[in-house]
N, C-alpha and C positions, 0 to 999 in steps of 0.2 A: 475461713471466717466470713460471715455475711456482713461486709462493710458497704455502706452506701457508695463510697467512691469507686469500689470495684464494680458495683452494679452499673454505674455510669459508664465505666470502661466497657462493660458488656454491650451497652447500647451503641457505643461507637463501632464495635465490630459487627453487631447484628441488630440493628435498630428494631426491626419488626419483631424479633423474638423477645428482646428485653422489654420493649415498651408495651407489647400487647399481652404478655404473659406474666409480667412482674407487677405486683400491685404497688400503689403509691405507698412510700414508707415514711413514717414520721421520723424526724431527725433524731429524736431522743429515745426511740423504741429500744428497749434493752435487748431484744432478740436480734437487732441489727448491729450489736457490738460484739466483740470477741468473747466467747464463753467456753470454747473447747480448750482442753489442756494444751500446753505448748508442745511443739514438735521438736525432736532432737535435730540439731544442725546436720545438714547433709550437703555434700558437694561431690557426688559420685562421678566417676569417669564417663558414665553414659550420657552426661550432659553434652558431650561432644557430638552426639547424634542430632542435636537440635540445629535447625537451619535458621539463618538470619531472616528477619522480617522482610528484607528486601528481595529474598529469593522468590522467583516467579512461582515456585511450587511449594512455598511455605504453607503449612496447614493452619487453620484458624487457631488451634491450640498453641502452635509455635509463635504465631503472630501476636498473640496476647502478651504484653510485657510481663505479666505475672505468671504466665503459663498455667492459668487457672480457669480456662474457658473451653467449652466443648460446643461445636456448632449444632444448629437445629437440624431436623430431618431434611428439610428442603436444601439447606446450605451444604449439608454433607453429600446429598445426592448430586447436587450441581458440581461439587468439587470432583466427585468420582466420575461423573459424566465427562468432565474435561480431561481427566486422566485417561479414561477409556478412549476418547477421541485422539489423544496424543500418543498413545503407546500401543503397539501391536501385542504386547505381553498382557494387557489388561482388558477384561471384558466384564460387563454387568449382566447378571442373570436374575430375573424375577422368579421367585419360587412360591409366592403366596400373596394373599391379600388380607389385610387386617380387618377386624370387625367394623372399624370406621372407614374402610375403603382405601387405606394406604397400601401401595405395593411393598411387599417384603422382598428384599433383594440381597444377593450375595455378589461379592467382587471376586472374580477368578483371575489368578495370575498363573500363566502357563506359557511354555514355548511350544505346546502341542496343538494349538488352535482349539476348535470346539470339541474335539475328541481327544481324551487323555491317552497318553501312552500307558498301557496297563502295567508296564514294568516299573513305573515311577510311583513311589508312595505318595499319598495325599494327606495333607494337613488341613483339617477344618477347624478354624478358630471362630468362636462365636462370642459376640459382645452384645450387651444390652438386653439380656433376658430379664434382668432388673435394670431398667433404663438409667436410674441414678448412678449405677455402678458401671460407668461408661468408659473406663480406661482403655479397654480393648479396641474401641472405635478409633480413638485418637492415636494409639500406638500403631494400629493397623494402617491408618492413613499414611503415617510416616514411613512405615516399612514398605508398603506398596509403592510409594513415591520413590524411595531409594532403589527398589528393584527396577522400576521403570527408567530412571534417569541418572542415578548416582552410583553405578558400578556394582550393584548387588544382584544384577540379573543372573549371575552364576548360581545363585540359590535355586534357580529354576532348572538347572541342568539335570538334576536328579530327583526333584521333588516338585509337586504342584501344590499351590496354596489356594484355599477358598476362605474368604473372610465374610462373615455375616456382621456388618458393622452395627446394625441395630435390629435385634429380633423383635422386641416388643415395641413396635413403632408407635402405637397409640399411647402407651405409657410414656414413651420418650417425649411426646409432644404435650403431655400434661406437665409442663415444666415450670419451675419457679425457683426462687431462692430459699424455699422452705420445704424442700422435699425430703432431705435426709439430715436431720439435725446432728447426728453422731458422726458425720463424715466431713472431712476437710477438702472441700472442692470436688468438682468444679462449682463455681459460684451459682450457676443456674443448672439445676438437675431435673431429670425426668422422675416420673412416679413409679413406685415399685410394682404396682399391679396394672393390669390391662384395662381397656375400655369396659370390659365385662367384669371388672374387679376380681380378676383371677391372677394368682401367682403362678407364672409359667414354670417355675422351678419346683413345682409340686405335681406336674402333669406329664412326666415322662412315661409313666406306665398307663394311666387311664386315657390319655389322649383326648381330653375334653375339648381343647381349644384349637381353633384353626391355625394359630401360630405354631403349635407343637406338631400338629399333623403335617404342616408344611415343611418344618425342619426335618421331621422323620422321613418325608419323601425325598428331601435333598440328600440325606444320609444314604437312603436306599439307592439313589441314582449314582452317587459317586463313591460309595463304600470307603470312607476315609480310613486310613491306617491309624490316625491319631486324631482325637476330637478334644479340643481344648475349650472349656466353658469358663469365661472370664467374669469374675465378680469382685466386689469389695466387701470386706467383712464388717461385722459389728462386734461389740463386746469389749474385752479388756485391752489395755494398752500393752505393748511390748516392743522389742527392738526390731523384729522382723518386718520387712516391708512387702515381701512377696512370699506368701505361703501357698502351698498347693498340696493336693492329695488325690488319692484314688482308692477305691475299694480293693482290699487285699494288700494294702501297704504293710510292709514288714511281715508278710505271710499270714495275715489275719483275715479269715472268712472271705476268701475270694471265690467267686463263681468262675473266674477266669485266672487260674493260678499261673499258667505259663506267661500270660500278659503281665501279671503282677510281678513275676520274677524279672521279666525284661525291664519293667519300669524301675524296679528296685536296683538292679545291677547295672544296666546300661544307661538309663535315662537320668535318674536322680543324681548320681555323682557328677556327671558331666554338666548337667543343668546348674547344679549348685555352684560348681567351680566357675562357670561362665558368669553367673549373676554376681558372685563375689568379686570376680576380676573387674567388673564394671561398677563396683562400689555399693552393691545391694546386699541385703542380708536375707537370704532365703531360709524358709523354715517349713516344717510339716504343718499341714492343715489341722489345727486343734482348736478347742473351745474351752474356756474356763467353766468350771462346774459350779462356782459360787461368785456372783457378781460383787458381793460384799467382802469376799476374802480371796484376793488374787492368788494366794499361795495354797489354796485348798486343793487344787488339782486341775488336771486337764482331761478332756474326753475327746473321742473321735467324732462326736456330733451325731452319731447314728449312721446306719448303713442302708437306709431305705431306698427302694428302687424308684420312688417318686422323684428322686434327685438325679442329676445327670450322671454322677459317678456310680451310684447304685445301679441305675439302669444300664450303664455301659458295661459293668461287670457281668450282669445277667445276660445281656445281649452279645457279649464277646466283642464289644467295640472299645478299644483302648481309650479311656476317657479320663481326663485330668480336670479337676475343679480347682481353678485359681481363685484365691481370696486375697487380693491385695489389702494392706492394712488401712483401715478407714481414717486413722489419725495422721497418716503420712500425707504430705502435700500431693496434690493431683499430679504435679510435674514428676515427682519421684516415682509415683505409682505407674504413670504412663511409660516412663523410660524403662522401668523394670519389666513391664509387659513387652515392650519392644525387644529387649534382650532375650526374654523368654521365647518369644515367637521365632526370632531369628535362630536361636540355638536349637529349638525344636526342629526346624527345617534341616539344620546341619546334622542333627542326630538321625533324622529319618534318612538323609542321604547316605550316611555311613553305616547305619544299622537297620535299615528298613527291611531287608530280607529276613533278618532274625525276628523282627517283630511280626512279619507276616507268617512266619513259621509258628510263632506262639499263638497268633489268632487262629490258625488252622487247627492246632492241637486243642485249643479250648473249645472251638466250635464243634469238635467231634465228641466232646464229653456228653455222656447221658447218665448223670447220677441217679441212682434209684431213689434216693432221698434228698430232699432240698431243704436246707435250714431256712427259717423265715421268722418274721416278727421279732426283729432285733430290739433289745433294750440295753441300757447301760449296765455294766457289771456293778454288783453291790460293793465290791472291794476293788482297790486298784490292782491292776495286773502287772505293773512295772513302775519304775521311776525314770523320769526323763530330765535331762539337763535343759534349762530353759533360760533364754536371754530376756530378762525382765526389765521393766522401767520402774524407777523409784516412785514411791507414792507415800502418802500419809493419810490418816483418818482425821476427820474433824466433825464437830457437832454442827449439824445444819439446822438453822431456825426454820427452814421451809419444811423439811421432812420430820423434824423432831427426833432425829436419830443420827447416828454417825454415818457419814458418807465418805466415799473415797475421793481423794484429790491426786490425780496423776501429775508428776512434776516435770515430765519431759526430759529426764536425765537417765541415760542408760545405767543400770545397776552393774557395777564392775564384778559383782559376785554372781556366778551362775546359780539360778534357783534349781533345786532338786525337787521336781514336781511329781506327785502321785499321778499315774495315768490310768484312767478308767476306760477300758475297751468296751465293746459291745458283745452281746451273746444272743443266740437265737432262743426263743421261747416256744417254738413250734417246728416240727419236722413234717414236711409234706411228702407223701408217697407219690411217685411218678407213675401214672397209669399209661397204658398204651396210647390212649387217645381220649378226647372229650367229644361229646355230641352236643351241638348247640341247636336248639329248635328254630325252625324258620321264623316263628313269631318274634324272635329276638335278633332280627337282622341288624340292629344297632350294635350288638356284641360282635357279630360276624364282621361288620364294617370296621370296628376298632382293631380287631385282629388283623384284618387285611391291611389297615394303615400301618401296622407294625411291620408288615412284610411276612407274616406267618403263612406257611403253606397249608392248604386244607382242601378237602373234597366237598363240593357243594352238590347235594342230591338233585337230580332231575326227575326222580320218581320216588314214591313212598318206599321206605325200607324199615322192616321190623328187626330189631337187634336186641340181644341180651345185654343189659347194662346195669350199672350200679347207680342208683339214685341216692341222694342225701337228704335226710330229714333234719331240719335245722332246729337245734335245741336251745331254748331260752335266748332268742335274739333280743338285743337291747339297742334302742336308738340312742344316739348321742344327745346330750342336752342342748347343744347349739350347733349351728351350721358351720361347715368348714369347706372352703373352696367351692361354694355353691352346692354342697351336698350335706345331707344329714347322714353321718356315718353309722354303721351298724357293727356291733360285736357279737360274737357267738360263744356260748359255753362249750358246745361240742356239736358233732354231727353223728347221725345214726345211719349207716348204709342200709339200703334195701335193694334186693335184687328184683329186677323187672324185665319183662319183654316189652319194649317200647317201640311204637311206630313213629318214625320221624318223617315229616311231610317234605315235599319238594321245596328246595330253598334252605333246608337244614344243612348243617356243615359237620363233617367229621374232621376233627383237628388232631392230627397225630403229634405226639411229643418227641418222636424220633426225628428231630430237625434241630438246626443250630439255635433257633429261638424257642426250643422246648421249655427251657426254664421260665422264660417270659410267659408262655402259655399257662404253666402250672401256677405261677404267682398271680396271674390275672383271673383264673377260673376257679381255683380252690377257694370256697367261701370263707374259710378260716384265715386265709392270708390277709394280713392287715393292708396289703396293697391291692387286694382283689377288687373287681368291679362290684361284687356284692358288698364288701366292707365299705365302699364309697357310697352305698345306699342306692345302687342302680337296679335293684330287684325288689322294689317296694310291694309289688303285686303279690309276692308269695307270703307276705306278712298279713294279708287281709283274708279273713275267713268268710266264705260265702255259705248262706243258708244256716238257719237256726231252728231250734225246736222249743215249743212252749212247755212250761212245767206240767200242765194238765195232760200233755201227751207223753213226756219222757218219764214221769213218775210211775204210772202203771206199767210202762214198758220195762223200766228198771226193776220193778218188783218181780215181773215175770222172768227177767234175766237172772236174778238172784235165785229164784226157785228152780230154774232149769239148769244152772251151771254151778255145781258145788265149788269148783276151783275159783271161779269168779267171785263167789261169795266169800271164800276164805281170803282172797286178795283184798277185797273191799274191807272186810272186818279188820285185817291187819293194818290197813292204811288208817282206819278210824282210830285204832289204838295208838298208833305211832305219831299221828298228827292231829292234836287237839283242835287247831285252827280249822283244819279241813273238816273235822267232825262237826264243828259248830256252824259251818257255812253250807246251808241247804243248796244254794246255787252251784257251789263247787262240787258238791256230791252228785247232783244231777248231771253236771257237765262231764264228770268222770264216766258216767254210764253212756252219755251221748257219744263220747269219743270212741266207744267200743261197739258202736252200731254201724251198719253200712250206710246210714243216712249222713254221717259226718263227712265233711269236705276232706277227702283223702289227699288232695293236693295242697292243703293248708300247710305252709312251711316245708313244702317239698321243692327243693332247689331244681329248677328246670334244666340245668346243664348236667348231663350224665357222664359218668366215667365208663370207659371200656378197658377192662383189665385183661 
């Protein structure tokens, strides 16, 4: 709730943050009064994790009487600097710099010093990729404090922990009481997008943003055995407070099937039991298919590799996407996250060897065909029991239609919900390698940022390759994430002997990141660099011919080539619009001359088969 008295309390805890970034609020403003649905009563056992405000190591979240506050970037860093100075188990590592110049840092908890024991599994927990969804920061501060000073250092006997408390540091500091109107706390929240107005949780594959390249570098450095990306969901109300998921859940469309089996069999049952024992209600990560009809069904939300869990499946990095429920109080969500992180460490300690075996097995896979471009199924694939919240419909004078009113009361009856999974609409063939020309060094740099292995030429090399002619490319009607996306009807392969200049790269697909390479470089992949609009040059045709020149040339072509004449006449008969368009007719002949730009719509990245 955005209540003025709570904002005043925030000023007491952090005056600079509350006063400089919170606008003056009129006393009677309707948006400063409660308008979210009520939250079900909760008094979970995990509340015992909270330390008293008098404790010297109390976190700002705990010190707040309402447990509805999260500290600023500067205050968070100062708190962690103090922890680092006081404990040999804690150290801070900067791994990037934001567009606005703020250091991006991780907090490392280990008994191994600066060099990790390679026998120990590594948990990487990431908070604040969407800064308003900051539960992981406050939970991580509590857990690291308890590891350092309150008897939980044994967690580090067999596991190392890396916490990124705030990934999108610039968005975190664009903070106010008006950042996420659908979310219950904290009362001052960061902004969803970055300083460059990008959503980092759409950037796992294309790696546009410095923040995502930085975190990819951290992953390559430490090779985490489990990567946990912590969010807060939007959408419908329900009883679950901690939902989480991963691609391949329940055996569906995983690029890392052994990892998915481990998560299904070893991780999920133990995690759910731990959360339930502490008074939380864990659930699978699902999304309602119809905002106006909560019982219409659920979906998996899609399996795209632009998201952390989709990328993790393709890169063979075990990745869990947590979505705490937005209408549960911040305190409840933070404590659920603490329980999740602690139990994840204990599971890695006991079952880390099995997970590493699964990672190795999946990293050795080289599927000849790769499913891609997932969409929701047209019909439900199964039915799932679901713990819903009671609701009613009412006539809204504002919208002029019926709207939903959540009542904050758990429905004692389990809802039986249709579940709509995802299906691929495209199958990509895996070539032996791709060739990236030297003039697209930006593509080479993105692949290198992913950790892809490649050969960079130091001398020209002519090789037989398959080039792709792009058929009917279409630009999106609006920009998305700073790009104008492109879709393709099809591609036409053309065999060529092509000379690649020094600086060009041969990128083999026989490597653990081979699936990532295919998804990035096949232009029909909806996650490809081409689909994100990064090859606009191939959509521009160079050189033209005037009608006075092509018309007599076309007449000679008709006279000299009976097969061409028959093809032209058949097209005239079959396509009246073409027959009536003189420019289109002459263009048809121009495209069949050696004067035409033969690189128009020729994709510059080649396949080696």
